[in-house]
C-alpha positions as CSV (number, residue, x, y, z in Angstrom):
1,A,-48.3,128.3,28.9
2,V,-46.3,125.8,31.0
3,R,-44.3,123.5,28.8
4,L,-42.0,120.6,29.6
5,E,-40.7,118.6,26.7
6,E,-38.6,115.5,27.1
7,S,-35.9,114.4,24.6
8,G,-32.8,112.3,24.3
9,G,-34.2,108.8,24.4
10,G,-33.2,106.0,22.1
11,S,-32.0,102.5,21.9
12,V,-28.9,101.4,23.7
13,Q,-27.2,98.1,24.7
14,P,-27.0,97.0,28.3
15,G,-24.2,98.9,30.0
16,G,-24.6,101.9,27.8
17,S,-25.5,105.5,28.7
18,L,-28.0,108.1,27.6
19,R,-28.7,111.7,28.7
20,L,-32.3,112.9,28.7
21,S,-33.2,116.5,28.6
22,C,-36.3,118.3,29.8
23,T,-36.7,121.6,28.1
24,T,-39.0,124.0,29.9
25,S,-40.8,127.3,29.3
26,G,-43.7,129.3,30.6
27,F,-42.7,129.4,34.3
28,T,-39.8,130.6,36.5
29,F,-37.5,127.6,36.4
30,V,-35.6,128.4,39.6
31,D,-38.9,128.5,41.6
32,F,-39.6,124.8,41.0
33,D,-38.2,121.5,42.0
34,M,-37.8,119.1,39.1
35,G,-38.3,115.3,38.8
36,W,-38.1,112.4,36.4
37,Y,-40.5,109.6,36.1
38,R,-40.8,106.5,34.0
39,Q,-43.4,104.0,32.9
40,A,-42.7,100.6,31.4
41,P,-45.5,98.7,29.6
42,G,-47.9,97.1,32.0
43,N,-46.3,98.9,35.0
44,E,-47.3,101.9,37.1
45,C,-45.6,105.2,36.8
46,E,-42.5,105.4,38.9
47,L,-40.9,108.6,40.3
48,I,-37.2,107.9,39.9
49,A,-35.3,111.1,40.6
50,T,-36.0,114.5,42.1
51,I,-34.0,117.6,42.7
52,T,-35.2,120.1,45.3
53,L,-33.7,123.5,45.5
54,S,-34.3,124.9,48.9
55,P,-32.8,125.5,51.3
56,S,-30.0,124.0,49.2
57,E,-29.9,121.7,46.2
58,N,-30.7,118.1,47.1
59,T,-31.2,115.0,45.0
60,N,-33.1,111.8,45.7
61,Y,-33.3,108.6,43.7
62,A,-35.4,105.5,43.6
63,A,-33.5,102.4,44.7
64,S,-33.8,101.0,41.2
65,V,-31.6,103.8,39.7
66,K,-29.5,105.0,42.6
67,G,-25.8,105.1,41.8
68,R,-26.5,104.9,38.0
69,F,-28.7,107.9,37.3
70,T,-28.0,111.6,38.0
71,I,-30.4,114.4,37.8
72,S,-29.1,117.9,37.3
73,L,-30.2,121.4,36.2
74,D,-29.0,124.1,33.8
75,N,-30.7,127.2,35.3
76,D,-29.4,129.4,32.4
77,K,-31.1,127.2,29.8
78,N,-34.1,126.1,31.9
79,I,-33.3,122.5,31.3
80,A,-33.3,119.5,33.6
81,Y,-31.2,116.5,32.7
82,L,-31.1,112.9,33.6
83,Q,-27.8,111.2,33.0
84,M,-28.3,107.5,32.8
85,N,-25.3,105.1,33.1
86,N,-24.9,101.4,33.2
87,L,-28.3,100.9,31.7
88,K,-30.1,97.6,32.1
89,S,-33.0,96.0,30.3
90,D,-35.3,96.8,33.2
91,D,-34.7,100.5,32.5
92,T,-36.7,100.2,29.3
93,A,-39.6,102.6,29.6
94,V,-41.0,105.9,28.5
95,Y,-39.4,108.7,30.6
96,Y,-41.1,111.9,31.6
97,C,-40.1,115.0,33.5
98,G,-42.2,117.0,35.9
99,R,-42.1,119.8,38.4
100,G,-43.1,120.4,41.9
101,T,-43.6,123.5,44.0
102,S,-40.4,124.4,46.0
103,T,-41.3,124.7,49.6
104,G,-37.9,125.0,51.2
105,D,-37.9,121.7,53.1
106,Y,-36.3,119.3,50.7
107,V,-39.7,117.5,50.3
108,W,-40.9,116.7,46.8
109,R,-44.3,118.4,46.3
110,G,-44.9,117.3,42.8
111,P,-47.1,114.4,41.8
112,L,-45.9,110.9,42.7
113,E,-47.3,109.6,39.5
114,G,-46.7,112.3,37.0
115,C,-46.2,110.3,33.8
116,G,-47.8,112.2,30.9
117,E,-49.0,115.1,33.0
118,W,-46.9,117.6,31.0
119,G,-45.0,116.1,28.0
120,Q,-45.2,113.1,25.7
121,G,-42.2,111.5,27.2
122,T,-39.2,110.0,25.5
123,Q,-38.7,106.3,24.9
124,V,-35.6,104.5,26.2
125,T,-35.0,100.9,25.1
126,V,-32.2,98.9,26.5
127,S,-31.6,95.7,24.6
128,S,-28.8,93.6,23.2
């Protein structure tokens, strides 16, 4: 069975950092693009970062996180990461990972609102 499990969330002060992990199993990791979503209370699910693999590795970020967050992959461990720096209170949310079919054109083919589609998510709280 396909499994994606998020971990690494927690509470941090503004300006702090966290690294989230998305541990996967049940599919060929290198055949799929990966993405991160988040959903704050009362807000819609937001796609914040994607990494597409073909024809070469390419990353894209939502304007709200660009320059602060970095998505990366460990193909040996089948894990996707989200490094989050300079966290702000607006980053408080449940974070989810997801996958999309890799089609070789840099386009994200996964869901645009994939919160909760695979894992339970991991809570990130940014507060002083």
